[in-house]
LUMKE-120471 format. One record per residue (C-alpha): x, y, z; residue in three letters. Coordinates in Angstrom, 3 decimals, always signed. Layout:
N
x,y,z,aa
X,Y,Z,ala
...
This chain:
152
x,y,z,aa
+13.933,+7.276,+9.795,unk
+10.118,+7.258,+9.985,unk
+10.041,+3.478,+9.472,unk
+12.726,+2.860,+12.078,unk
+11.432,+5.185,+14.812,unk
+7.897,+6.099,+13.896,unk
+6.612,+9.558,+13.072,unk
+6.518,+10.928,+16.621,unk
+10.040,+9.798,+17.587,unk
+11.772,+10.849,+14.351,unk
+13.097,+14.375,+14.785,unk
+14.093,+16.788,+12.045,unk
+17.663,+16.583,+13.353,unk
+17.618,+12.761,+13.075,unk
+16.279,+12.981,+9.542,unk
+18.837,+15.528,+8.349,unk
+21.732,+13.700,+10.019,unk
+20.678,+10.429,+8.376,unk
+20.304,+12.161,+5.008,unk
+23.577,+14.067,+5.434,unk
+22.019,+17.470,+4.772,unk
+21.683,+20.680,+6.736,unk
+18.546,+21.194,+8.798,unk
+17.711,+24.362,+6.864,unk
+17.710,+22.445,+3.571,unk
+14.996,+20.124,+4.821,unk
+12.775,+23.093,+5.632,unk
+13.565,+24.757,+2.332,unk
+11.759,+21.904,+0.561,unk
+9.180,+20.993,+3.216,unk
+7.358,+23.393,+5.505,unk
+7.461,+20.910,+8.387,unk
+8.009,+17.295,+9.371,unk
+4.373,+16.440,+8.609,unk
+4.720,+17.567,+5.001,unk
+7.895,+15.495,+4.608,unk
+6.130,+12.473,+6.107,unk
+3.203,+12.874,+3.736,unk
+5.566,+13.042,+0.763,unk
+7.458,+9.950,+1.936,unk
+4.161,+8.072,+2.297,unk
+2.913,+9.186,-1.124,unk
+6.146,+8.275,-2.897,unk
+6.388,+4.946,-1.095,unk
+2.840,+4.016,-2.041,unk
+3.431,+5.124,-5.641,unk
+6.613,+3.032,-5.812,unk
+4.947,-0.099,-4.437,unk
+1.855,+0.451,-6.583,unk
+3.803,+0.794,-9.825,unk
+5.936,-2.231,-9.068,unk
+2.872,-4.217,-8.021,unk
+1.000,-3.566,-11.271,unk
+4.125,-4.183,-13.361,unk
+4.593,-7.610,-11.763,unk
+0.966,-8.720,-11.814,unk
+0.128,-11.318,-14.469,unk
-3.295,-10.342,-15.830,unk
-3.389,-13.090,-18.462,unk
-4.674,-15.600,-15.912,unk
-8.153,-16.466,-14.746,unk
-9.596,-14.666,-11.708,unk
-8.556,-17.226,-9.085,unk
-4.960,-17.327,-10.323,unk
-4.912,-13.524,-10.457,unk
-6.018,-13.411,-6.817,unk
-3.218,-15.828,-5.996,unk
-0.825,-13.610,-7.953,unk
-1.994,-10.513,-6.042,unk
-1.212,-12.227,-2.742,unk
+2.132,-13.544,-4.042,unk
+3.281,-10.120,-5.262,unk
+2.193,-8.435,-2.007,unk
+4.068,-11.001,+0.085,unk
+7.177,-10.651,-2.071,unk
+7.022,-6.880,-1.744,unk
+6.659,-7.256,+2.010,unk
+9.814,-9.411,+2.039,unk
+11.791,-7.082,-0.272,unk
+10.691,-3.772,+1.264,unk
+10.024,-4.378,+4.969,unk
+10.802,-0.761,+5.907,unk
+8.134,+0.587,+3.564,unk
+5.559,-1.860,+4.903,unk
+6.586,-1.027,+8.483,unk
+6.032,+2.644,+7.650,unk
+2.517,+1.910,+6.383,unk
+1.741,-0.405,+9.267,unk
+2.861,+2.173,+11.831,unk
+0.766,+4.890,+10.190,unk
-2.214,+2.524,+10.131,unk
-1.894,+1.410,+13.747,unk
-0.797,+4.703,+15.293,unk
-2.991,+7.239,+13.540,unk
-2.864,+9.624,+16.496,unk
+0.885,+10.250,+16.311,unk
+1.078,+10.471,+12.508,unk
-0.102,+13.608,+10.740,unk
-3.680,+13.646,+9.525,unk
-3.424,+12.153,+6.059,unk
-6.027,+10.657,+3.862,unk
-4.452,+7.201,+3.536,unk
-7.787,+5.708,+2.571,unk
-7.903,+8.030,-0.461,unk
-4.408,+6.888,-1.423,unk
-5.439,+3.225,-1.122,unk
-8.648,+3.894,-3.075,unk
-6.582,+5.213,-5.984,unk
-4.973,+1.782,-6.350,unk
-8.171,-0.125,-5.658,unk
-9.822,+1.725,-8.547,unk
-7.033,+0.521,-10.804,unk
-7.021,-3.046,-9.444,unk
-10.744,-3.835,-9.726,unk
-11.001,-3.460,-13.523,unk
-7.693,-5.265,-13.896,unk
-9.049,-8.211,-11.934,unk
-12.049,-8.397,-14.263,unk
-10.180,-8.186,-17.572,unk
-9.603,-11.287,-19.724,unk
-11.791,-13.229,-17.392,unk
-12.575,-16.890,-17.566,unk
-15.575,-17.642,-15.384,unk
-15.464,-21.407,-15.936,unk
-14.449,-22.059,-12.328,unk
-17.737,-20.629,-11.083,unk
-20.970,-22.605,-11.103,unk
-23.478,-21.452,-13.703,unk
-26.044,-20.419,-11.082,unk
-23.584,-18.021,-9.370,unk
-23.389,-14.300,-10.097,unk
-19.686,-14.230,-11.033,unk
-19.198,-10.499,-10.489,unk
-20.762,-10.649,-7.032,unk
-18.699,-13.729,-6.130,unk
-15.506,-11.975,-7.223,unk
-16.334,-8.901,-5.157,unk
-17.037,-11.091,-2.122,unk
-13.722,-12.925,-2.560,unk
-11.755,-9.676,-2.944,unk
-13.543,-8.126,+0.056,unk
-12.909,-11.205,+2.182,unk
-9.205,-11.227,+1.349,unk
-8.942,-7.500,+1.992,unk
-10.830,-7.876,+5.258,unk
-8.581,-10.722,+6.360,unk
-5.558,-8.550,+5.658,unk
-7.058,-5.664,+7.652,unk
-7.822,-8.002,+10.591,unk
-4.297,-9.420,+10.452,unk
-2.820,-5.919,+10.609,unk
-4.942,-4.986,+13.631,unk
């Protein structure tokens, strides 16, 4: 319901009707719509994160891993458009969504991804006079930045 209508337009009645449960049951488990929304966001991010890391091939060199990261993200976007729409709406319309620390949620996965991107590394594609770690950080930042610009 949040993905289809956005946080502000989704009412508790809409949510319970869609779920086929009584309104009181929703508020038995969640104190309000904001708490439900936060739980939906957390679970959605956990689901995508677990699937992402399960599908990522870390036995490749850095450049192929970066390609793999983009491939898996695009496939997830195609398979789970409602989840990505939910994240996109929360990112673009921060005023109508409850105050959540989405950046902290994203950081949790970034902390897991960075060491993974550096494991089993083959730096042969980089020139010898290049600081490989710095180059990798620049590449990852550029790709992340391009994604952020595309979203905006």
